C-alpha positions in Angstrom: 22.9 -2.2 21.1 23.0 -5.2 19.2 22.8 -9.0 20.9 23.3 -12.0 18.0 21.3 -15.3 19.1 21.9 -18.5 17.4 19.2 -21.9 17.7 17.6 -19.9 20.0 13.9 -19.8 21.4 11.0 -17.0 22.1 12.0 -16.9 25.9 15.7 -16.3 25.0 14.7 -12.9 22.8 12.8 -12.0 25.6 15.4 -12.0 28.1 18.4 -10.5 25.6 15.5 -7.9 24.9 14.7 -7.3 29.0 18.5 -7.2 29.6 19.7 -4.9 26.8 17.0 -2.4 27.7 18.4 -2.3 31.6 22.0 -2.1 30.0 21.1 1.2 27.9 19.2 2.5 31.0 15.6 2.2 29.5 14.0 -0.6 31.7 10.5 0.9 31.1 8.7 -0.4 27.7 7.2 3.4 26.1 6.3 1.5 22.9 2.9 1.9 21.5 2.3 -1.1 18.9 3.7 -4.1 17.2 5.2 -3.8 13.5 5.5 -7.5 12.2 7.2 -7.2 9.0 7.3 -10.0 7.1 9.9 -10.1 4.2 13.1 -11.6 2.7 16.7 -11.3 2.5 16.9 -9.3 -0.2 13.9 -6.7 0.9 15.0 -6.8 4.6 17.3 -3.9 5.1 14.7 -1.4 2.5 11.4 -2.2 4.6 14.0 -2.5 8.1 15.2 1.6 7.3 11.6 2.2 6.4 10.3 0.8 9.6 13.0 2.5 11.6 12.3 6.0 9.9 8.7 5.8 11.0 9.6 4.6 14.3 9.9 8.3 15.6 6.8 8.7 15.1 5.5 5.6 16.5 7.5 4.2 18.5 7.1 0.1 18.5 8.6 -3.1 18.7 9.4 -4.2 15.0 9.9 -8.0 14.2 11.1 -8.9 10.8 10.5 -12.3 10.1 13.0 -13.9 7.5 11.8 -17.2 6.4 15.2 -18.6 5.0 14.6 -20.9 1.9 16.5 -24.3 3.2 19.4 -26.1 -0.1 18.8 -29.8 1.2 16.0 -31.4 1.9 18.1 -32.6 5.1 17.7 -29.0 6.0 14.2 -28.7 5.5 13.3 -31.3 8.7 15.6 -29.3 10.9 14.6 -26.3 12.4 16.2 -23.6 13.7 15.5 -20.0 15.0 18.6 -17.1 14.8 17.2 -14.0 16.1 19.2 -10.3 16.2 18.2 -8.4 18.7 18.2 -4.4 18.7 18.0 -1.7 21.1 19.2 2.0 21.8 20.2 4.3 18.9 20.8 1.0 16.3 16.6 0.6 16.8 15.7 3.9 16.2 12.7 5.2 18.7 11.7 1.2 19.5 12.8 -2.2 19.7 13.8 -4.3 16.7 14.1 -8.5 16.3 15.2 -9.7 13.3 14.2 -13.7 13.5 15.7 -15.5 10.8 13.7 -18.9 10.3 15.0 -22.2 9.2 13.6 -25.9 8.3 10.5 -26.8 9.0 10.1 -24.0 11.8 9.3 -21.3 8.8 5.8 -23.1 8.5 4.7 -21.7 11.7 6.2 -18.5 11.9 3.2 -17.4 14.0 4.7 -19.7 17.2 7.6 -17.7 17.3 5.9 -14.2 17.0 3.3 -14.7 19.2 5.4 -14.2 22.7 7.5 -11.5 21.2 4.4 -9.2 20.7 3.8 -6.0 23.2 1.3 -7.3 26.0 -2.2 -4.9 25.3 -0.9 -3.4 22.6 -2.0 -3.1 19.0 -0.5 -5.5 16.1 0.4 -4.3 12.7 2.1 -6.9 10.0 3.5 -5.6 6.9 4.1 -7.7 3.9 6.5 -5.1 1.3 6.3 -8.0 -1.2 4.8 -11.5 -1.3 2.0 -11.1 0.4 -0.6 -14.0 0.7 -3.7 -13.5 -1.1 -6.3 -14.0 1.8 -4.1 -11.5 4.6 -6.5 -12.0 7.2 -6.3 -15.5 6.6 -2.7 -16.0 7.1 -1.3 -17.3 10.3 0.1 -14.2 10.7 -2.4 -11.6 9.5 -4.7 -13.9 11.9 -2.8 -12.1 15.0 -3.0 -8.6 13.5 -5.9 -5.5 13.8 -4.4 -3.9 10.7 -2.8 -5.7 7.8 -0.6 -3.9 5.1 0.1 -5.2 1.4 1.8 -3.2 -1.3 0.1 -4.1 -4.6 2.3 -1.9 -6.5 5.0 -4.9 -5.6 3.0 -7.7 -7.6 3.8 -8.8 -11.0 0.2 -8.1 -12.1 -1.1 -5.2 -10.3 -4.5 -5.3 -11.5 -5.2 -8.5 -10.9 -4.2 -8.2 -7.4 -6.4 -5.3 -6.5 -9.2 -8.0 -8.1 -8.0 -10.6 -5.4 -7.6 -8.0 -2.3 -11.6 -6.8 -3.1 -12.7 -10.7 -3.2 -10.5 -11.2 0.0 -11.3 -8.2 1.8 -11.9 -8.1 5.7 -11.8 -4.6 7.8 -8.2 -4.1 9.1 -6.8 -4.6 5.6 -5.0 -2.1 3.2 -3.0 -1.2 0.4 0.1 1.5 0.4 -0.9 1.5 -3.0 -4.1 3.5 -1.7 -2.0 5.8 0.2 0.2 7.0 -2.1 -2.6 8.5 -3.4 -3.8 10.4 -0.1 -2.6 14.0 -1.0 -4.0 13.2 -4.7 -7.9 13.0 -2.7 -7.0 15.7 -0.3 -6.1 18.1 -3.1 -9.0 17.3 -5.4 -11.7 16.8 -2.2 -10.3 20.5 -1.8 -10.9 21.9 -5.0 -14.6 20.4 -5.2 -15.4 22.2 -2.1 -14.0 25.7 -4.0 -16.9 25.8 -6.2 -20.2 25.1 -6.6 -20.5 23.2 -9.6 -21.7 19.5 -10.9 -19.1 17.2 -11.8 -20.4 15.3 -15.1 -17.0 13.1 -16.1 -13.4 12.2 -15.1 -10.2 11.8 -16.8 -7.5 10.0 -14.6 -4.0 9.6 -15.9 -1.1 7.7 -15.0 1.3 5.0 -15.5 -0.2 1.8 -17.2 0.3 -0.7 -14.3 0.4 1.6 -11.3 -2.7 0.5 -9.2 -2.4 3.5 -7.8 -3.9 5.0 -10.6 -6.5 2.1 -10.6 -7.6 2.9 -7.3 -8.1 7.0 -7.6 -10.1 6.1 -10.2 -12.5 4.2 -8.6 -12.7 5.8 -5.8 -13.9 8.7 -8.0 -15.9 6.8 -9.6 -17.3 5.5 -6.4 -18.1 8.9 -4.8 -19.2 11.2 -7.3 -21.2 8.8 -9.5 -19.7 10.0 -12.5 -17.9 7.8 -15.5 -14.6 7.7 -15.0 -12.1 7.7 -17.8 -8.6 5.8 -17.4 -5.9 6.6 -19.7 -2.4 5.9 -19.8 0.8 8.2 -19.7 4.6 7.6 -19.6 4.6 8.6 -15.8 6.1 8.8 -13.2 2.8 7.2 -11.6 -0.4 9.6 -11.1 0.1 12.7 -13.6 -3.2 14.4 -14.1 -6.7 14.1 -12.9 -9.1 16.4 -15.1 -12.5 17.0 -13.3 -15.3 18.3 -16.0 -18.1 20.5 -14.5 -20.6 22.6 -15.7 -18.7 25.6 -14.5 -15.6 24.4 -16.6 -12.8 22.1 -16.1 -10.3 21.3 -13.1 -7.3 20.1 -13.8 -4.4 18.6 -11.4 -1.5 18.0 -13.4 1.8 16.8 -12.0 4.7 16.0 -15.1 7.4 15.6 -12.9 6.5 13.2 -9.7 6.8 16.7 -7.4 5.1 19.4 -8.3 1.9 19.9 -9.1 -0.2 22.4 -11.2 -4.4 23.3 -9.9 -6.1 25.1 -12.6 -9.6 25.7 -11.8 -11.9 28.0 -14.0 -12.1 31.0 -13.2 -9.0 31.0 -11.0 -5.2 31.4 -11.5 -3.8 28.6 -11.7 -1.9 27.6 -8.4 1.5 25.2 -7.9 1.1 22.7 -5.2 3.7 19.8 -3.3 2.8 17.0 -4.4 6.1 14.9 -4.3 5.9 10.9 -4.3 6.5 9.9 -1.0 8.8 7.2 0.2 8.1 4.2 1.9 8.8 5.4 5.5 6.0 8.2 4.8 3.8 5.6 3.7 3.9 3.8 6.6 4.5 5.9 9.5 0.6 7.4 7.9 -0.9 3.9 8.3 0.0 3.5 11.6 -1.8 6.7 12.6 -5.0 4.9 12.2 -5.5 1.2 13.2 -9.5 1.6 12.3 -10.6 -0.2 9.4 -10.8 2.2 6.2 -14.4 1.8 5.4 -13.6 4.2 2.4 -10.7 1.8 0.9 -13.2 -0.9 1.3 -15.7 0.6 -1.1 -13.5 1.8 -3.8 -11.5 -1.3 -3.6 -15.1 -3.2 -4.1 -16.5 -0.9 -6.8 -14.5 -1.1 -9.3 -13.6 -5.1 -9.5 -15.9 -6.4 -11.6 -14.7 -3.9 -14.0 -11.4 -4.3 -13.7 -11.4 -8.1 -14.5 -14.2 -7.3 -17.7 -11.0 -4.8 -18.7 -8.2 -7.3 -18.4 -10.7 -10.6 -19.5 -9.8 -12.6 -16.2 -6.6 -12.0 -16.7 -4.0 -9.0 -16.7 -0.9 -8.9 -18.3 2.6 -9.0 -16.3 4.6 -5.6 -15.8 6.3 -4.9 -19.0 4.3 -6.8 -21.1 1.9 -5.4 -23.8 -1.5 -6.2 -25.2 -1.6 -6.7 -28.6 -3.6 -3.3 -30.8 -7.2 -4.7 -29.8 -8.7 -3.1 -27.6 -11.6 -4.4 -25.6 -14.6 -2.1 -25.4 -15.3 -1.5 -21.1 -19.1 -0.5 -19.8 -19.0 3.2 -18.3 -18.3 4.4 -15.7 -14.8 2.8 -15.4 -12.8 2.6 -19.3 -9.4 2.2 -20.1 -8.1 3.8 -23.5 -4.8 4.9 -24.7 -3.6 8.1 -25.0 -2.6 9.6 -28.3 -4.4 11.6 -31.0 -6.5 8.5 -32.2 -7.7 7.4 -28.7 -8.5 11.2 -28.1 -10.7 11.8 -30.7 -12.8 8.5 -30.4 -13.0 9.6 -26.9 -15.0 12.7 -26.9 -18.2 11.1 -26.6 -20.9 13.0 -24.7 -21.2 12.3 -21.1 -24.7 11.6 -18.9 -24.6 14.8 -16.5 -25.0 12.9 -13.2 -25.0 15.1 -9.4 -22.1 14.4 -7.3 -22.7 12.2 -3.6 
Protein backbone atom coordinates (compact mmCIF):
# COMPACT_ATOMS: atom_id res chain seq x y z
CA UNK A 1 0.00 0.00 0.00
CA UNK A 2 1.36 3.40 -1.01
CA UNK A 3 0.29 6.84 0.18
CA UNK A 4 1.64 10.05 -1.38
CA UNK A 5 1.74 13.19 0.75
CA UNK A 6 2.66 16.56 -0.76
CA UNK A 7 3.74 19.56 1.31
CA UNK A 8 3.19 17.60 4.50
CA UNK A 9 4.51 17.39 8.07
CA UNK A 10 5.94 14.67 10.30
CA UNK A 11 2.65 14.51 12.23
CA UNK A 12 0.66 13.78 9.06
CA UNK A 13 3.18 11.12 8.05
CA UNK A 14 2.75 9.34 11.40
CA UNK A 15 -1.02 9.41 10.98
CA UNK A 16 -0.67 7.99 7.46
CA UNK A 17 1.45 5.13 8.82
CA UNK A 18 -1.14 4.23 11.45
CA UNK A 19 -3.95 4.41 8.90
CA UNK A 20 -2.04 2.23 6.41
CA UNK A 21 -1.28 -0.43 9.05
CA UNK A 22 -4.94 -0.62 10.01
CA UNK A 23 -5.97 -0.83 6.37
CA UNK A 24 -3.86 -3.94 5.76
CA UNK A 25 -4.86 -5.52 9.07
CA UNK A 26 -1.59 -5.19 11.02
CA UNK A 27 -2.08 -2.43 13.60
CA UNK A 28 0.79 -3.67 15.80
CA UNK A 29 4.35 -2.49 15.24
CA UNK A 30 6.71 -5.48 15.02
CA UNK A 31 9.89 -3.78 13.87
CA UNK A 32 13.23 -4.00 15.65
CA UNK A 33 15.00 -0.81 14.55
CA UNK A 34 14.87 2.34 12.45
CA UNK A 35 17.12 2.50 9.39
CA UNK A 36 17.73 6.02 8.08
CA UNK A 37 19.16 6.19 4.55
CA UNK A 38 20.63 9.54 3.52
CA UNK A 39 21.11 9.65 -0.25
CA UNK A 40 20.24 11.44 -3.49
CA UNK A 41 17.75 10.69 -6.25
CA UNK A 42 20.37 8.92 -8.35
CA UNK A 43 21.18 6.30 -5.71
CA UNK A 44 17.85 6.15 -3.86
CA UNK A 45 16.42 3.22 -5.82
CA UNK A 46 19.43 0.92 -5.30
CA UNK A 47 19.71 1.82 -1.61
CA UNK A 48 16.00 1.28 -1.01
CA UNK A 49 16.06 -2.07 -2.80
CA UNK A 50 19.00 -3.25 -0.68
CA UNK A 51 17.26 -2.10 2.51
CA UNK A 52 14.07 -3.90 1.46
CA UNK A 53 15.95 -7.16 0.93
CA UNK A 54 17.72 -6.77 4.28
CA UNK A 55 14.39 -6.14 6.03
CA UNK A 56 13.48 -9.81 5.54
CA UNK A 57 16.09 -10.58 8.19
CA UNK A 58 15.68 -7.34 10.17
CA UNK A 59 12.12 -5.93 10.05
CA UNK A 60 12.58 -2.19 10.34
CA UNK A 61 11.12 1.20 9.64
CA UNK A 62 13.15 2.61 6.77
CA UNK A 63 13.34 6.39 6.39
CA UNK A 64 14.89 7.52 3.11
CA UNK A 65 16.06 11.14 3.30
CA UNK A 66 16.51 12.72 -0.14
CA UNK A 67 17.72 16.30 -0.17
CA UNK A 68 16.45 17.93 -3.35
CA UNK A 69 18.51 20.66 -4.99
CA UNK A 70 16.55 23.88 -5.60
CA UNK A 71 17.23 25.52 -8.94
CA UNK A 72 16.55 29.16 -8.07
CA UNK A 73 17.24 31.40 -5.03
CA UNK A 74 13.50 31.81 -4.57
CA UNK A 75 12.94 28.05 -4.33
CA UNK A 76 15.76 27.73 -1.80
CA UNK A 77 13.90 30.01 0.63
CA UNK A 78 10.66 28.00 0.44
CA UNK A 79 10.56 24.88 2.58
CA UNK A 80 8.54 21.86 1.53
CA UNK A 81 8.38 18.25 2.62
CA UNK A 82 6.98 15.57 0.32
CA UNK A 83 6.57 11.99 1.52
CA UNK A 84 5.73 8.57 0.16
CA UNK A 85 4.49 6.07 2.73
CA UNK A 86 4.79 2.36 1.90
CA UNK A 87 3.36 -0.40 4.05
CA UNK A 88 2.79 -4.08 3.37
CA UNK A 89 4.09 -5.80 0.24
CA UNK A 90 5.49 -2.52 -1.09
CA UNK A 91 7.81 -2.19 1.92
CA UNK A 92 9.17 -5.69 2.44
CA UNK A 93 8.57 -6.84 6.01
CA UNK A 94 8.61 -3.38 7.56
CA UNK A 95 7.57 0.17 6.75
CA UNK A 96 9.16 2.62 4.36
CA UNK A 97 8.86 6.40 4.25
CA UNK A 98 10.57 8.28 1.43
CA UNK A 99 11.16 11.89 2.47
CA UNK A 100 11.99 14.52 -0.15
CA UNK A 101 13.20 17.76 1.37
CA UNK A 102 13.06 21.08 -0.50
CA UNK A 103 14.39 24.51 0.38
CA UNK A 104 15.54 25.50 3.85
CA UNK A 105 14.32 22.27 5.47
CA UNK A 106 17.23 20.51 3.75
CA UNK A 107 19.52 21.91 6.45
CA UNK A 108 17.25 20.64 9.22
CA UNK A 109 16.62 17.04 8.19
CA UNK A 110 17.00 15.84 11.77
CA UNK A 111 13.87 17.78 12.81
CA UNK A 112 11.87 15.83 10.22
CA UNK A 113 13.38 12.43 11.03
CA UNK A 114 13.25 12.63 14.84
CA UNK A 115 9.41 12.39 15.21
CA UNK A 116 9.36 9.38 12.85
CA UNK A 117 11.83 7.20 14.76
CA UNK A 118 10.46 4.06 16.39
CA UNK A 119 10.26 4.57 20.17
CA UNK A 120 12.70 2.55 22.31
CA UNK A 121 14.38 1.00 19.25
CA UNK A 122 17.94 1.35 17.93
CA UNK A 123 18.66 3.76 15.10
CA UNK A 124 21.08 3.08 12.24
CA UNK A 125 22.05 5.76 9.72
CA UNK A 126 23.47 4.69 6.35
CA UNK A 127 25.10 6.93 3.76
CA UNK A 128 25.42 4.92 0.48
CA UNK A 129 27.34 7.85 -1.06
CA UNK A 130 28.56 11.30 -0.02
CA UNK A 131 29.01 10.49 3.66
CA UNK A 132 30.17 13.27 6.02
CA UNK A 133 33.80 13.21 7.12
CA UNK A 134 32.69 12.98 10.75
CA UNK A 135 29.48 10.89 10.80
CA UNK A 136 29.07 11.06 14.59
CA UNK A 137 28.90 14.87 14.55
CA UNK A 138 26.47 14.99 11.63
CA UNK A 139 22.96 16.09 12.78
CA UNK A 140 21.45 12.84 11.53
CA UNK A 141 24.39 10.71 12.65
CA UNK A 142 24.01 12.05 16.18
CA UNK A 143 20.61 10.33 16.38
CA UNK A 144 22.05 6.87 15.71
CA UNK A 145 23.77 4.13 17.68
CA UNK A 146 25.35 2.84 14.46
CA UNK A 147 26.61 4.86 11.47
CA UNK A 148 27.37 3.05 8.20
CA UNK A 149 29.44 4.57 5.39
CA UNK A 150 31.13 3.18 2.28
CA UNK A 151 34.60 4.44 1.36
CA UNK A 152 34.45 2.45 -1.88
CA UNK A 153 31.94 5.03 -3.18
CA UNK A 154 34.42 7.89 -2.62
CA UNK A 155 36.66 9.47 -5.24
CA UNK A 156 39.76 9.00 -3.07
CA UNK A 157 39.19 5.85 -0.99
CA UNK A 158 42.64 5.69 0.66
CA UNK A 159 42.52 9.33 1.68
CA UNK A 160 38.99 8.78 2.97
CA UNK A 161 40.21 5.93 5.20
CA UNK A 162 42.66 8.31 6.84
CA UNK A 163 39.87 10.82 7.45
CA UNK A 164 37.66 8.07 8.91
CA UNK A 165 40.43 7.11 11.35
CA UNK A 166 40.90 10.70 12.50
CA UNK A 167 37.17 11.15 13.16
CA UNK A 168 36.37 7.63 14.38
CA UNK A 169 33.71 7.37 17.09
CA UNK A 170 32.45 4.07 18.58
CA UNK A 171 29.52 3.02 16.40
CA UNK A 172 31.10 4.00 13.08
CA UNK A 173 31.57 1.30 10.48
CA UNK A 174 32.31 0.92 6.78
CA UNK A 175 30.87 -1.45 4.17
CA UNK A 176 34.41 -1.81 2.81
CA UNK A 177 35.23 -3.49 6.13
CA UNK A 178 32.10 -5.65 5.94
CA UNK A 179 33.15 -6.92 2.50
CA UNK A 180 36.22 -8.63 3.93
CA UNK A 181 34.42 -10.58 6.68
CA UNK A 182 34.59 -13.89 4.72
CA UNK A 183 38.30 -13.29 4.01
CA UNK A 184 39.06 -12.67 7.67
CA UNK A 185 37.11 -15.76 8.72
CA UNK A 186 38.84 -17.96 6.16
CA UNK A 187 42.34 -16.74 7.02
CA UNK A 188 41.74 -17.13 10.76
CA UNK A 189 40.45 -20.66 10.21
CA UNK A 190 43.49 -21.52 8.08
CA UNK A 191 45.88 -20.39 10.83
CA UNK A 192 43.96 -22.42 13.39
CA UNK A 193 44.78 -25.58 11.42
CA UNK A 194 48.55 -25.23 11.68
CA UNK A 195 51.01 -24.68 14.52
CA UNK A 196 53.24 -22.25 12.65
CA UNK A 197 54.67 -18.81 13.12
CA UNK A 198 53.71 -16.17 10.53
CA UNK A 199 56.70 -14.23 9.20
CA UNK A 200 55.18 -12.00 6.55
CA UNK A 201 52.01 -11.39 4.54
CA UNK A 202 51.19 -10.17 1.04
CA UNK A 203 47.73 -8.81 0.15
CA UNK A 204 46.91 -8.54 -3.55
CA UNK A 205 43.96 -6.62 -5.02
CA UNK A 206 42.72 -3.67 -7.02
CA UNK A 207 44.66 -0.45 -6.65
CA UNK A 208 41.80 1.78 -5.51
CA UNK A 209 39.96 -0.70 -3.31
CA UNK A 210 39.73 0.26 0.39
CA UNK A 211 38.82 -3.32 1.37
CA UNK A 212 42.31 -4.41 0.33
CA UNK A 213 43.87 -1.70 2.49
CA UNK A 214 41.68 -2.60 5.47
CA UNK A 215 42.55 -6.30 5.19
CA UNK A 216 46.25 -5.46 5.05
CA UNK A 217 45.96 -3.21 8.11
CA UNK A 218 44.00 -5.86 10.02
CA UNK A 219 46.62 -8.53 9.32
CA UNK A 220 49.47 -6.21 10.28
CA UNK A 221 47.67 -5.19 13.47
CA UNK A 222 46.71 -8.68 14.60
CA UNK A 223 49.81 -10.64 13.52
CA UNK A 224 52.43 -7.97 14.19
CA UNK A 225 54.36 -8.89 11.03
CA UNK A 226 55.33 -6.97 7.87
CA UNK A 227 52.48 -6.81 5.34
CA UNK A 228 53.11 -6.04 1.68
CA UNK A 229 50.29 -4.56 -0.44
CA UNK A 230 50.50 -5.42 -4.16
CA UNK A 231 48.19 -4.45 -7.01
CA UNK A 232 46.29 -6.61 -9.47
CA UNK A 233 43.56 -6.17 -12.08
CA UNK A 234 40.90 -7.43 -9.67
CA UNK A 235 38.03 -7.89 -9.25
CA UNK A 236 38.37 -6.65 -5.67
CA UNK A 237 40.64 -8.74 -3.46
CA UNK A 238 42.39 -11.44 -5.44
CA UNK A 239 44.89 -13.16 -3.12
CA UNK A 240 46.48 -13.29 0.32
CA UNK A 241 49.78 -15.09 0.91
CA UNK A 242 51.06 -15.74 4.43
CA UNK A 243 54.67 -16.90 4.75
CA UNK A 244 55.15 -19.13 7.79
CA UNK A 245 58.01 -21.24 9.13
CA UNK A 246 55.99 -24.31 8.01
CA UNK A 247 55.51 -23.10 4.45
CA UNK A 248 53.17 -20.66 2.66
CA UNK A 249 49.41 -20.38 3.20
CA UNK A 250 47.72 -18.95 0.09
CA UNK A 251 44.10 -17.90 -0.39
CA UNK A 252 43.66 -17.10 -4.08
CA UNK A 253 40.45 -15.79 -5.70
CA UNK A 254 41.05 -14.84 -9.33
CA UNK A 255 37.46 -14.69 -10.60
CA UNK A 256 35.64 -12.95 -7.74
CA UNK A 257 33.60 -16.08 -6.98
CA UNK A 258 35.51 -19.28 -6.18
CA UNK A 259 38.73 -19.25 -4.17
CA UNK A 260 41.46 -21.83 -3.60
CA UNK A 261 43.02 -22.36 -0.19
CA UNK A 262 46.48 -23.91 -0.25
CA UNK A 263 48.19 -24.93 3.00
CA UNK A 264 51.63 -26.51 3.01
CA UNK A 265 51.35 -30.29 3.41
CA UNK A 266 47.59 -30.37 2.74
CA UNK A 267 45.58 -30.80 -0.49
CA UNK A 268 44.22 -27.64 -2.11
CA UNK A 269 40.61 -26.85 -1.29
CA UNK A 270 38.01 -24.86 -3.24
CA UNK A 271 36.04 -22.46 -1.05
CA UNK A 272 33.06 -20.24 -1.92
CA UNK A 273 34.17 -16.63 -1.57
CA UNK A 274 31.86 -14.70 -3.89
CA UNK A 275 31.55 -10.95 -3.91
CA UNK A 276 28.43 -10.07 -1.95
CA UNK A 277 25.78 -7.53 -2.91
CA UNK A 278 24.82 -4.50 -0.84
CA UNK A 279 21.76 -6.15 0.71
CA UNK A 280 23.90 -8.89 2.28
CA UNK A 281 26.38 -6.32 3.59
CA UNK A 282 23.66 -4.20 5.21
CA UNK A 283 22.02 -7.28 6.71
CA UNK A 284 25.35 -8.25 8.29
CA UNK A 285 25.86 -4.78 9.77
CA UNK A 286 22.38 -4.80 11.31
CA UNK A 287 23.12 -8.04 13.17
CA UNK A 288 25.32 -6.23 15.68
CA UNK A 289 24.77 -2.70 16.87
CA UNK A 290 27.62 -2.50 19.38
CA UNK A 291 30.93 -0.75 18.55
CA UNK A 292 33.30 -2.76 16.36
CA UNK A 293 36.58 -2.55 18.26
CA UNK A 294 38.42 -4.75 15.74
CA UNK A 295 37.55 -2.36 12.91
CA UNK A 296 38.66 0.61 15.00
CA UNK A 297 42.01 -1.01 15.81
CA UNK A 298 42.72 -1.93 12.20
CA UNK A 299 41.65 1.47 10.89
CA UNK A 300 43.83 3.38 13.31
CA UNK A 301 46.83 1.13 12.80
CA UNK A 302 47.34 1.97 9.15
CA UNK A 303 46.38 5.62 8.96
CA UNK A 304 49.83 7.16 9.30
CA UNK A 305 51.41 4.76 6.84
CA UNK A 306 48.65 5.32 4.31
CA UNK A 307 49.35 9.02 4.55
CA UNK A 308 53.07 8.48 3.98
CA UNK A 309 52.35 6.21 1.04
CA UNK A 310 50.28 8.84 -0.75
CA UNK A 311 52.18 11.88 0.40
CA UNK A 312 49.04 13.15 2.15
CA UNK A 313 47.16 13.43 -1.15
CA UNK A 314 45.83 10.22 -2.66
CA UNK A 315 45.09 10.20 -6.40
CA UNK A 316 41.50 10.07 -7.54
CA UNK A 317 39.97 6.93 -9.01
CA UNK A 318 41.13 6.27 -12.54
CA UNK A 319 44.30 8.37 -12.14
CA UNK A 320 47.82 6.93 -12.05
CA UNK A 321 50.82 8.12 -10.15
CA UNK A 322 54.00 8.88 -12.02
CA UNK A 323 56.47 6.06 -12.51
CA UNK A 324 58.25 6.91 -9.28
CA UNK A 325 57.17 5.24 -6.04
CA UNK A 326 58.07 6.41 -2.57
CA UNK A 327 59.61 3.90 -0.23
CA UNK A 328 57.31 3.11 2.68
CA UNK A 329 58.56 1.82 6.02
CA UNK A 330 57.33 -1.60 7.13
CA UNK A 331 54.96 -3.08 8.02
CA UNK A 332 52.68 -1.71 5.26
CA UNK A 333 54.12 -0.95 1.85
CA UNK A 334 52.64 -0.61 -1.62
CA UNK A 335 54.35 -2.02 -4.70
CA UNK A 336 53.33 -2.62 -8.27
CA UNK A 337 52.75 -6.20 -9.34
CA UNK A 338 55.24 -7.35 -11.95
CA UNK A 339 58.47 -9.25 -12.48
CA UNK A 340 60.69 -6.29 -11.65
CA UNK A 341 58.76 -5.45 -8.49
CA UNK A 342 58.71 -9.06 -7.38
CA UNK A 343 62.46 -9.30 -7.84
CA UNK A 344 63.08 -6.24 -5.68
CA UNK A 345 60.52 -7.26 -3.06
CA UNK A 346 62.28 -10.42 -2.00
CA UNK A 347 64.08 -8.75 0.89
CA UNK A 348 64.45 -10.88 4.03
CA UNK A 349 61.58 -10.55 6.45
CA UNK A 350 62.16 -10.24 10.16
CA UNK A 351 60.53 -13.07 12.05
CA UNK A 352 57.87 -12.07 14.55
CA UNK A 353 55.49 -14.05 16.71
CA UNK A 354 51.79 -13.92 15.92
CA UNK A 355 49.53 -12.36 18.49
